[in-house]
N, C-alpha and C positions, 0 to 999 in steps of 0.2 A: 331074478335071473336076468342076465345081460342079453338084450335083443340082438340078435345077429344080423348084421348087415348083408344082404343078399349080394352074390358076386358070380361071376361067370369067367371062365379061362379058356385058353387056346394055347395049343404046342405048336410052334413054328419050326422051321428047319435050320435056323441059323441064330448065333448069339445076339442078343438085343441089347442096345447101349442107349436109345433115346426114344422118347415118345412125345406125342402132343395131340391134342383134340382139334379136329378141323372144324367140329360142331359136335353138340352133345351126343349125337348118335353116330359119329364116326372118329376113329382114332387111326392116327398114322404112327407106325412103329418102324424103327429102322436098324441095322447092325450088320454083322457079317463077319466072315473069316479073314478078311484082310486080302493082301497081295499074295499070289501063288497058287499051286496046285493042290491046296489041301481038302478040295471036295466040298467045301463051305462056301458058299456064293455071299455076296454083299448085296443086300436088297433093301427096298422099301415096301411096306405093305400096308394098304387101308383096309381097316377092320370095320365091321358093322357091330355098334353096341347098343343098337335100339332095344334088343330083348335082354332082360335083366337076367336070363337064366342060361344064355349061350352067346358067345362071340362067333363071327363068322368072317371069312375071309372075302373080301369085295375083289380086290384086284392087286397086283404085285409088280413091282419094277425090278428086275436083276441087272445091276450095275456090272461095270467090266470087273471080271477077276484078276485083271492085272492091276487093278487100284486099289487103294486101301478101303477098308470098311466105313460106314457111317458113325461118325462120333457125336455129332450135336445136330440139331434139328428143331425148327420153330415154324409153325403153321402161320402164314402172313393173314391170310383169310380170303373170302370170296372176291374175284375182282370185278369192280365197278362196271368196267365196260363190256365184261363176259360173265355173267352171272353164275353159269354152269361150270365155270373153271374156278380152282382154288389155288392160290400160289403157297409153295412152300421153299423154304430155306434151308439148306443141310450142309454139314462141313464134312467133306470127303477129300482125301490127300490124293494128289494125281500118282501115277504109277512111280514106283522107283527109279526106274530110268529117266523118267522127266524130272523128277526131284533131284537126281544127280546131276542134271543139266542145269539147275537153277529154275525151273520152271514147275511151280506148283498151284494149279488152279483150284484152291481148297474151297472155295464159296461156290455151291451149286443152286440155281433156281430150277424148280419143278413146277409142273401144274398138274392138278388131278382135275381131269375132264370128265364130267358126266353128261351124255347127250339127253338123257331123260329126266324126268321130274325126280327121280329117286334113283340112288346108288343100286337099289334092288333090282332095277329094271335091266341091268347088264349094260356092258359097252364101255364101262368106266375104265380109263386109262391114266397112267401116270407117266409124264414125259419130262425130260431134262430140256430146259429150254436157253439156258446161259450158264456160263462158269467163268470166274475171274479170280485174280488173288487180291486179298487186302492187306497181307503183311509183306512188309519189303524186305525182311532178312531171309535169307536163303539157307537157314540151317537145315540139314536134310532129317533130322528127327523131329522137326516141329509139325505139330498137326493142329488144326481148330478144334480145340478142347470144349469151349464154352461160345453158345450162341444165344443173345437174348435179344428182346424186341418190345419197346414200350407198348403198353396195352391200349387199344383202341378206345374211342370214346363216342357213344351215340351223338352227343350234340357238337361235335367237332369234325366235320367231314374233309375239310379243306387242307388240313396240315399235314405234313408227311410224319411219319413214324421213325424214331431212332432206333437204329440196331447196333449192337456190340459183339464183337467176336474177340476172343482172348486166346492166346497161343498156350499149348502144352509142350513140355520137353524141350522148350527153346533156349539156346544159350543166350539169345537175346529177347527176354520177354516183351510182349506187345499187346495193345489192346487197340482194336481197329473200330471206328465209328462211321456209320454210313446212314443215309436217309433211304427209306422205302417209301415210294409214293403214296399218296393217299388213295389212289386208285387201287392199290394191292396188286399191281402189276408186276411181273417177274423182272424188275429192272432196281438198280440201286445207285446211289451216287456217294462216294467217299467224303465224309465230313472231316476226319482228321484222324492222328494217332497219337497214342501215348506208349510211353517207353518206362514203364515201371521198373523199380530197382529188382525186385523179384516177381515171380509169376503169380497172377491171380489166382487164389484158390476159388472165387467165385464171384459174379457180378449180376447186376440188375440195372433197369433203365426205366424212367417215369417222367412223362410229361408234367410240366409244372406250369405251363402257360400256353397260349395259341403257338408260341415259337420258341419256346424255351424248354429244357430239359434238364434232369440230373442223372448222371452215372454214379452208382455206388459199387465199390469193389473190395473186396478183402485179400490179404494175404494171410500167413498164419496167425499173425497176433494184432494186426492194425486194420482199420476201416478207413477208406478213403473216399472222398466225394469230389466229383468234376461237374462243373456248371457248363451247360452247351448252349448257346445261342446263334442266330444267323450270322453275329459279327464275329464269335470267337469259341475256342475251347479253351477253358481255364485249366490252370496247373492243378494236378490233384493235390487235395488237402486232406492231411490225417486229422480224423475226428475222434476217433476212439482207439485206445490201445488196452489189450488185455494184460493184466496185472497179476502176477502169483499171487494164490490166496496165502492167507496170513500163516506163516510158519513155513511155507513152501519156497523152492526154488524154481521149479519148473512151472511153464506157463501152460494154460490150456490153449487151444486151436480153434481157429473158426475152420467150419468145414462147408457152409453154405450161407447165403443172406437173400432175403427178397423184401422189396419195398411192400409196406401195408398201405400207407398213405405218403405224400410227400414229405411229411413231419415224423414218420416212424418207420424203421426197419426191424426185421424180424431175422435173427441170427441162429444157427445152429453151431454148437461149441462142443469140440471133444475136448474131454479132461485128460490131463498128462497120465501116462501110463496105463491107458485103456481103462480108468475108472470111472468110466459113465460119460453120460452126454447131457447137455443142457440147451433149453431154448431161452434165448435173451432178447427182449424187446427193448431196442435202442431209440430214445428221443433224440432226433437230429437237431443240430443248433440252427438257430435262426439268423444268427450274424457270424463274423470270422473271428470274433474276439471269444466265442462260447465254442465248448466240445460237445460231442454227442455225451448222452447220459442213460444210464441203465433205468429202465422204466418199469420193467415187469420180467420176472423169470420163472422157470420151471424145470424140474428135473425129469428126465425120462426115466423108464422102469428100469431098475438096477440089471435085469438080464441084457440090455443093450449097453455095450461097451464102447461102440463107436458107430457114428451115423455115416449113411452113405448117399442119401438125397432128401432133397426137402421140396415140397409144394404148397402153395398158399392160394384161397380163393376168397375174395370179396363177395359177400352175399349181398350187399347194398352198394354197387358201384356208383360214382357220380357220373352225370352225362358229360360234363366237361371239366379239365383240368382246373378251371378256375373256379369251379364250384366247392364250397366247404364240404368235407366229408361229415356228415351227421352220424347219429348212433347206427352202429353196423357192426355184424358178427362176422369174423374170419375162420374160414376153415382151414387149420394147418396139419399137413401129413409130413412125418418124418420115418424114413426108413432105417433101420437098424442093420448090423452087421449079423444078427441072429435070424435074417429074413423075415422080421416082423415089421409092421408099420404102426406107430403110435399115432393117434388122432387127437387133435386139440381143438377148443374153440376158444377165440379171444376177442373180447369186445373192446370195441372204439366208442367212447362216449364224447360228447361234445356239449358244452355249455358256456353260453357268453363267448369269451375269447379263450376259453381253456379247452384242451383237448387231452385225455387221458387213456392209456389202456389198462383194462382189468379184466378180471376172472380168466386168466389163462388156464384153462382146465381139461384134463383129458376126459374123452367120452367113451372112448373104447381102444384096446389094443388087438390088433389083427395079428395073431402069430402063425409063423410057419406058412406065410403066404406063397413063397415059392420054395422049391427043391434047392436053390442055389442064390447066389448073392444078388439082391436088388440093385439095379445100375440106375434107374430113372423113375421119376413120380411125374403124374401130371393130373391136374382137377379140372374138369370141364368148366367153361364159362356158365354163369346162372344169369337167365334174365328173367325178371318177375314177370309173371304171366299177366296177359292183359284180358279182361273181361273174364269169362268162364271157360277160357281154352283148355285149362287142365284143372282136374280135381285137385284137392289138397293132398290127398292120397298118392298121386302120380308124381309129386314134385321131388326132385333128387338132384344133386350134383353127383357125377361120376369120378371116381378116383382110379386112375390107371396105373400099373407098375409092371416093370419089365425086368427080364434077369438075364444072364449070361446063361442060364441054362435053357434059352429059347421060348421061354413061358410068357405069357401076357395074363394079367388078370385085372379085371373092371368090377369094383364095388360100388354099389349104388346107395349113397349117403342120404336118407330121407330129410326133407327140407319142409317145414311148415311156417305159416303165416304168424306173425307176432304182433300184438298190439298192447303197448305200454299205457295200461289205464291208471296206474297210481299217480302219476304225475300229474295228470289233469284233475284227478280226485282230491288231491292235497292242496294245489294251488288254485283251482277252479280255472285254470287256462284251457285252451282248446287242445284235444288229446294229440299226442304225437303223431307223425304219418307211420302207417304199419309198415314192417318190414319182415325180412324172412330169415330164420335161423333154424340151426339143425333140429330135427324133432328128438333127437335121443339126448337123453339128460346127461349134462357133465358131471363129472366127479370132483368138486370142489375139495379143499381140504375139510376134514372132518372136526367139527368142534369138539368132539369128544377126546381127540388126542390131546388137544391144548389145554381143555379142562383138567385133565388127569395129570399133566404135566406140571400144571400151576399148583394142584392140591399136593402133588408129592413134594415139590419145594417147600410150599409151606408147612408141611407136615415135619420135614426136616427142620426147618429154621424154629419151630415150636420145641421140638425135642432137644436141639442144641441149646436153646435158651434156657429150658428148666433143668439141664444138667449144670449150667454155669450158675443157676440161681441155688441149687442144692450144694454144689461145690464149695461156695462162697459163703455159706450160712446166711443167704439174703431173703430165704422164705421157706415155707413148711415143705419138707421132704415129700415127694409123691413116688417119684420112680426108686427112690433109695438107691441113689447110685454112689453116694459118698464113700461106702465101705470097699467098693471095687476100684476107686479112682487113686491113682499115685497121691502121696502125702503132699508133693509139690503142688498138687492140683488143688486141694482143699484148703490151702492157708488162707485165712480170712484177708480181705481186702485191707490193706493198710490206711487208716485215715490220716492224712498228712495235715499237722495243725497249721492255722492261719494266724499270722501275728497281726494283732490290732494295732494300727499306728495312724494317728491323727496327723493332719498336714502340719499342725504346729510344732509336732515331735520331729519333724524331718529336718536333718542336720545337712549342711553341706560337707562335701569330702573332705575339704579344709579342716572344719570343725572336727570330723571323725579322726582325723589323722592326729589332730592337735591333742585329743583327748587321750591318746594312746601314750601312757607312760614307757616310752622307749629311750634306751641311751643310744648317740649318736651312731654308734658302731653296729647297731643293730637294725637290720631292714625291714620295714614295715609291709604287709601283705593286704590287699583287697580281693576277697573271694566270697564264693556263696556258701551258705550254711549247708556244714555236711549232712544235715538230717533233712535236708530237702523242705524246709518248711516254706510256705508261701505267703508273701505279703499281701496288703491290700490291694494293691496294684496288679496283683497276677504274677508278679516277677519273684524268683526265688530271693530269699531273705539275705542281706548283705551281711557279711562279716569283716570288720577292719581291725588288725592286731599286728603284733609282733609275729613275725614269720617262723615257724617252727617246722622244718621239712619233713621230720619223723611224723609230726602231728597233720599237718596241712598237706602233705605231698608235694609235688613239684611245682614251681611258680616261676613265672618269666618278667624280667624287668619291662617295663615301659617300652623303653628304646628297642628291645628284641623281639616286641610283638609283631605279628603280621598285621599289613595295613587293616585287612577285613577285621580282626580281632579287635583292633585299636577302636575301629568305628562302630563295632558291635558293644564295646565296652561304653564308649561316649553315649551312645543311644539309650543303653540300659540306664546309665547313671542320669541321664538327663530326664528320661521317662518317671524316675522314682524323686526326682527334685533334688538329688545330691551335686550335680554339676549343671553349669550353665555355660553357654558358647564364650560368654564375656571372662570367664575364669582363665581360659587359655590352656594349653596343654602342659605348661612347664610345672604346673602342681604335681604331674604324675611322675616327674623325673625322680629316679632313686626308689620308686615304689614297686614292689611285685604284685603281679596279678595272676590270680588262679585260673583255672579251665574255664572257657566260655563257648566251647565246643561241645560235641556229643549230646547226651540227653539234656544236659543244663542249656545248651544252645538252643534246643529244640523248644524247650519251654520259655526261653528268653524270645525266641524268634514269634511264637505264638501271642506273647503277651504284647510286644512291639506292634 
């Protein structure tokens, strides 16, 4: 029986489009009904998720009813200068009136302030502290559809984090890059802008060094990467393109992507014509001469025809971007259009200079999580406990999902400590560091299925072989199939005679032609034996004589042979010792030549 993952839910009063964890015990959700007097407000809500059995509302900010609803959101984190305040960035379009005037301050900075030690003490407040525009184009329909921020690192506290925002419904697609201060204060500094040919379907950002970053984004069929440093922002480079499956013309399309490490991406791919969804792990290129390669893949359940959201969490994150990622497990969640969430684990393994992805396997499918379409997923951060702060039974990562039906659900995925003792036992080396993995067993591909298929194929081959043996009188009948097979199938295999010819008996083509007692008015022909006899050199036996069209069939003079047939005849006669280069081609003038194509040509070609 599958162990159920505990969950809690809450119903709010407005459609939800985005969510992100402020910390493992607090979730920020946002959405709304957009501008106008529809009675549905535009709001940002802070939820308490500390109780696995229920979610409670801590505080809420109602935005202007004249402005758009919140479409994207990311929690920056606690401010270094004011630990009781947490910075949040959100994408909210200005009012239609302002947008029509060319003013759309779509990026908002907010703070969640809690005067007490815990949010439960009350007095928690969400406030907007800044707003500005990142996009330079003034399309009236444009909105900030995607917002991402590079993950923080414990061991690197002085570098800013890189943010990226992408347009939606824009006539002039754009991706804006900006810095967020290392203090997590609600300020930002524009880093640059990209103008992709088509709108980004999804994007993600990762820090690769103290002052270097990489942006990855995808459109329907291609993945691009951009290098970002203090000095410059590189041009986008296409590193991967989806090609149609064999025998297909329509391509699959990307829906989402996330960085696993600086060397790997995981992408969600919707197959054409709503024929299912797949997860693809891509190995990113290390230099400009290479392209990304498919490293691992898995199919989602057949009930999912399209994916709507993706979330990923590393259970063993590195302290600094310059640290090498060792062995780690990733939790991957994919929301489907059937309101299900498919949960996977993925192993990252590292040995010497090699890094691989393995064991992309499902561990549970959460069915009918929401009554309506899931719009966004988020997985809480996981920091390995220090000392005995938490018992192993309390360890978990939290998966949040929101929907247009105003519902929020949080699942608590259990985590356990894992020590790989096998490596040290086999090699005598010190044991590998302990790490954390999902406490539920993943379902890898069953070996029973593979064994059954191999056995079935082997059985079919044995049966076909026995039928051939009995049909051709090559062995004792066991199945007794000869009496039910067509007569043409049961004809014995013809044994082709081989002509024994010693090297001393081989005559040149000049001798063979001279031996033929022919009048000058009769043409001679060089052809292969009609019975298909094979000589000791593996070539069909040669016949030289007076041409008789009724007996020999059509023949062609040397001068009228195609060049390729002339070359093949010369190779064939040279192989059997009948002709040599120094004899020249004049000896062939006036002589007819038989067929050297078709089945005869195949035999000659194999022998040569």
